[in-house]
C-alpha positions as CSV (number, residue, x, y, z in Angstrom):
1,M,133.1,95.4,78.0
2,S,130.7,98.3,79.5
3,R,131.1,101.9,79.3
4,K,128.5,102.4,82.0
5,H,129.4,99.5,84.1
6,P,133.1,99.0,84.2
7,I,135.0,96.0,85.7
8,I,138.6,95.9,86.7
9,S,140.0,92.3,87.1
10,I,143.0,91.4,89.2
11,T,144.4,88.2,88.1
12,G,147.4,86.0,90.1
13,S,147.9,82.7,91.5
14,S,147.6,81.5,95.0
15,G,150.4,83.5,97.0
16,A,151.2,85.9,93.9
17,G,150.5,89.1,96.0
18,T,147.0,89.9,94.7
19,T,145.8,90.7,98.0
20,S,148.5,93.5,98.6
21,V,147.4,94.9,95.2
22,K,143.8,94.7,96.0
23,K,144.8,97.2,99.4
24,T,146.4,99.6,96.7
25,F,143.2,99.7,94.5
26,E,141.2,100.1,97.8
27,Q,143.5,103.3,98.5
28,I,143.1,104.8,95.1
29,F,139.0,104.3,95.3
30,F,138.9,105.6,98.8
31,R,140.8,108.8,97.7
32,E,139.1,109.3,94.5
33,K,135.6,108.4,96.0
34,V,134.9,105.8,93.5
35,N,132.0,103.3,95.0
36,A,133.3,99.9,94.0
37,V,131.7,96.4,94.8
38,Y,133.7,93.2,95.1
39,I,134.1,89.7,93.7
40,E,136.2,87.2,95.1
41,G,137.8,84.7,93.0
42,D,137.3,81.8,95.4
43,A,133.6,82.4,96.0
44,F,133.2,80.6,92.6
45,H,134.9,77.6,93.7
46,R,133.0,74.5,93.0
47,Y,133.6,72.7,96.4
48,D,134.0,73.7,99.9
49,R,136.8,73.0,101.8
50,A,135.3,69.6,103.1
51,E,134.0,68.7,99.8
52,M,137.2,69.6,98.2
53,R,139.3,67.4,100.4
54,A,136.5,64.3,99.7
55,Q,137.0,65.1,95.8
56,M,140.7,65.1,96.0
57,A,140.7,61.7,97.8
58,K,138.2,60.4,95.1
59,E,140.5,61.6,92.2
60,A,143.7,60.2,93.9
61,E,142.2,56.7,94.2
62,R,141.3,57.1,90.4
63,G,144.8,57.7,89.6
64,N,144.3,61.6,89.0
65,K,147.3,63.3,90.8
66,H,146.7,66.7,89.3
67,F,143.5,67.7,90.8
68,S,143.5,71.4,92.0
69,H,142.0,74.7,92.5
70,F,143.2,76.2,89.2
71,S,141.0,73.8,86.7
72,P,137.7,74.2,85.1
73,E,136.7,71.1,87.1
74,T,137.0,72.6,90.3
75,N,135.4,76.0,89.4
76,L,132.3,77.8,88.4
77,F,133.6,79.6,85.2
78,E,130.2,79.7,83.7
79,E,128.7,81.7,86.7
80,L,132.0,83.8,86.9
81,E,131.5,84.7,83.1
82,R,127.5,85.1,83.7
83,A,128.6,87.7,86.7
84,F,131.0,89.6,84.6
85,R,128.4,89.9,81.9
86,D,125.4,90.7,84.3
87,Y,127.2,93.5,85.8
88,G,128.3,94.9,82.4
89,E,125.1,94.8,81.2
90,T,122.8,95.6,84.6
91,G,125.3,97.5,87.0
92,T,124.7,94.0,89.5
93,A,125.4,90.5,89.5
94,V,124.7,87.6,91.8
95,T,128.1,86.5,94.2
96,R,128.9,85.0,97.5
97,H,131.7,84.6,100.0
98,Y,133.9,81.8,100.8
99,V,134.7,81.8,104.6
100,H,138.5,81.1,105.1
101,D,138.9,81.4,109.1
102,A,137.0,82.4,112.4
103,E,137.0,86.1,112.2
104,E,135.3,86.0,108.3
105,S,133.0,83.5,110.2
106,A,131.8,85.8,112.8
107,L,131.6,88.4,110.1
108,H,129.4,86.4,107.4
109,G,127.6,83.8,109.9
110,A,129.1,80.7,108.0
111,A,131.5,77.9,109.3
112,P,134.9,78.2,108.1
113,G,135.5,76.3,105.0
114,T,131.9,76.9,103.6
115,F,130.3,79.4,101.4
116,T,127.9,81.9,102.3
117,D,124.6,82.0,100.1
118,W,124.4,83.9,97.1
119,K,123.7,87.3,96.9
120,Q,123.0,90.4,94.5
121,L,125.2,92.9,94.6
122,P,124.5,96.6,95.3
123,E,123.0,98.3,92.3
124,D,124.4,101.8,93.1
125,S,127.9,101.2,92.3
126,D,130.6,102.9,90.3
127,L,132.6,99.9,89.2
128,L,133.1,96.1,90.0
129,F,136.4,94.9,91.2
130,Y,137.5,91.1,91.0
131,E,140.8,89.7,92.7
132,G,141.3,85.9,92.6
133,L,142.7,82.8,90.1
134,H,140.6,83.5,87.3
135,G,139.8,86.9,86.3
136,A,141.0,86.9,82.5
137,V,140.7,82.9,81.9
138,V,139.5,81.4,78.6
139,T,138.7,78.2,77.8
140,D,136.7,76.6,75.0
141,K,133.5,76.9,76.6
142,V,133.9,80.6,78.5
143,N,135.9,83.9,78.0
144,V,135.7,85.8,81.1
145,A,138.5,88.3,79.8
146,R,136.3,89.8,77.3
147,Y,134.1,91.3,79.9
148,A,136.7,93.4,81.6
149,D,137.7,96.7,81.0
150,L,140.9,96.8,82.7
151,K,142.9,93.6,83.5
152,I,145.9,93.3,85.6
153,G,148.2,90.5,86.2
154,V,150.2,90.3,89.5
155,V,152.9,87.5,88.4
156,P,156.1,86.9,90.9
157,V,158.7,84.7,89.0
158,I,157.8,81.0,89.7
159,N,160.5,80.3,92.4
160,L,159.4,83.7,94.5
161,E,156.0,82.5,93.9
162,W,157.0,79.1,95.5
163,I,158.7,80.5,98.5
164,Q,156.0,82.7,99.0
165,K,153.6,80.0,99.3
166,L,155.8,78.0,101.1
167,H,156.3,80.2,104.0
168,R,152.3,81.0,103.9
169,D,151.3,77.6,104.1
170,R,153.6,76.5,106.7
171,S,153.2,79.5,109.1
172,A,149.5,80.3,108.5
173,R,148.4,76.8,107.7
174,G,150.7,74.7,109.6
175,Y,151.5,72.7,106.6
176,S,154.9,70.9,106.2
177,T,157.5,71.9,103.5
178,E,156.4,68.2,101.9
179,A,152.7,68.7,101.9
180,V,153.1,72.5,100.4
181,T,155.5,70.7,98.0
182,D,152.9,68.1,97.1
183,T,150.7,71.0,96.2
184,I,152.8,72.7,94.0
185,L,153.3,69.6,92.2
186,R,149.6,68.7,92.0
187,R,148.8,72.1,90.5
188,M,151.4,72.3,88.0
189,P,149.5,70.9,84.7
190,D,146.5,73.4,85.6
191,Y,148.9,76.1,86.4
192,I,150.5,75.7,82.9
193,H,147.1,75.4,81.1
194,Y,144.8,77.7,83.0
195,I,146.9,80.4,85.1
196,C,149.9,81.3,82.6
197,P,147.6,82.0,79.5
198,Q,145.6,84.8,81.4
199,F,148.7,86.8,81.5
200,T,148.4,87.4,77.8
201,E,145.2,88.4,78.0
202,T,146.0,91.2,80.8
203,D,146.1,94.6,80.0
204,I,149.3,95.4,82.4
205,N,151.3,92.7,84.3
206,F,153.4,93.6,87.5
207,Q,155.9,90.8,87.8
208,R,158.4,90.7,90.9
209,V,161.7,89.6,90.4
210,P,164.2,88.8,93.5
211,T,167.8,90.0,93.1
212,V,168.9,87.6,95.8
213,D,169.4,83.9,95.2
214,T,166.3,81.9,95.1
215,S,167.7,78.9,93.2
216,N,166.4,76.5,95.7
217,P,162.9,77.9,96.9
218,F,162.3,74.8,99.4
219,I,165.1,75.7,101.5
220,A,164.9,79.4,101.4
221,R,164.7,80.7,105.2
222,W,162.8,84.0,104.2
223,I,161.0,85.7,101.7
224,P,162.9,88.1,99.4
225,T,162.1,91.7,100.6
226,P,160.8,94.6,98.3
227,D,164.4,96.1,98.6
228,E,165.8,92.9,97.6
229,S,163.5,92.8,94.4
230,M,162.7,94.5,90.9
231,V,159.4,94.8,89.3
232,V,158.7,94.4,85.8
233,I,155.8,96.1,84.6
234,R,154.7,95.2,81.1
235,F,151.9,97.2,78.9
236,K,150.1,95.4,76.6
237,N,149.4,98.5,74.5
238,P,151.9,101.1,75.4
239,R,150.2,103.5,73.2
240,G,149.4,106.8,75.3
241,I,151.4,105.8,78.1
242,D,153.8,108.6,79.4
243,F,157.0,106.5,80.1
244,P,159.1,109.5,80.6
245,Y,156.8,110.6,83.3
246,L,156.9,107.3,85.2
247,L,160.6,107.3,85.0
248,S,161.3,110.6,86.4
249,M,158.5,109.8,89.3
250,L,160.1,106.3,90.0
251,P,163.9,106.7,90.9
252,Q,166.0,103.9,89.6
253,S,163.7,102.8,86.9
254,W,164.3,102.1,83.4
255,M,162.6,100.6,80.1
256,S,163.8,97.4,79.3
257,R,161.3,96.9,76.1
258,A,159.4,99.6,74.4
259,N,156.5,98.4,76.6
260,S,158.2,97.5,79.6
261,I,159.5,99.5,82.7
262,V,161.7,98.0,85.5
263,C,161.5,99.5,88.7
264,P,162.7,99.0,92.5
265,G,160.3,96.5,94.4
266,A,159.9,98.8,97.0
267,K,158.3,101.3,94.5
268,L,155.7,99.0,93.7
269,D,152.6,100.5,95.4
270,L,154.0,104.1,94.3
271,A,154.1,102.3,90.7
272,M,150.5,101.2,90.8
273,Q,149.0,104.3,92.0
274,L,150.7,106.4,89.3
275,I,150.0,104.0,86.6
276,L,146.4,103.1,87.8
277,T,144.8,106.0,88.8
278,P,144.6,107.7,85.7
279,L,143.2,104.4,83.9
280,I,140.6,103.8,86.7
281,M,139.5,107.4,86.6
282,Q,139.1,107.4,82.8
283,L,136.7,104.5,83.4
284,I,134.8,106.6,85.8
285,E,134.8,109.7,83.7
286,R,133.8,107.5,80.8
287,K,130.8,106.1,82.9
288,R,129.5,109.5,84.4
289,S,129.6,111.2,80.8
290,L,126.8,108.6,79.7
291,K,124.4,110.5,82.7
């Protein structure tokens, strides 16, 4: 971890809602005049879209039914760890973009489903912000988690996560329910081994829990709304957290454990603003005190 060049890492699996959390951080950065640079998790996938399909077909022929984007075999964990380490030491690092669609293609000048060239991040930033699948990953070869100063987990309960993925992949990508189900099954071993353990490393977890029946996510006709959900907020180290203040500012919230608050789902953005703004500013003030 670096006092001079802090790193914030947002970790969650596909469909967990990390993109909406990123927007909350962007609002805080804008309001507090924090100059952040960004690393996207999918920039460190090992294969582009066509290569991944070809590799999946090869693995399927070999009898491997669990080849997924969650594993070390399909990601550049060593390069991601190096990017975190380099930024902490020097205030810059090398990254690239994965181009998802035609809109991003026009922006970056690369075909959808491919990567841009590797480029150096600007050197005059206040902090690095990572959002993706592996911001707190630890394996026998790499330890990305140790380089991040603030690690946030975004973790819907698994049935809700599946509902969100099913709806997104069917509406935005045109997949069938059967195809998405196959993807969920294929990813499950890597989800257990490489995604779940990260939420032990994170400093704060935001877990959305629906209050409506999601017992069969594969037939759910809509995603539970924030008003139909609660959010469990767990602090790894609750020391210094002003729980009475948070409870007073988040109506209908309560403490379920000594390190956990439960609040209405519609108050997630407010909860993040209240909790994360002081933590971000602590990192910035600590950085500026060194100048």
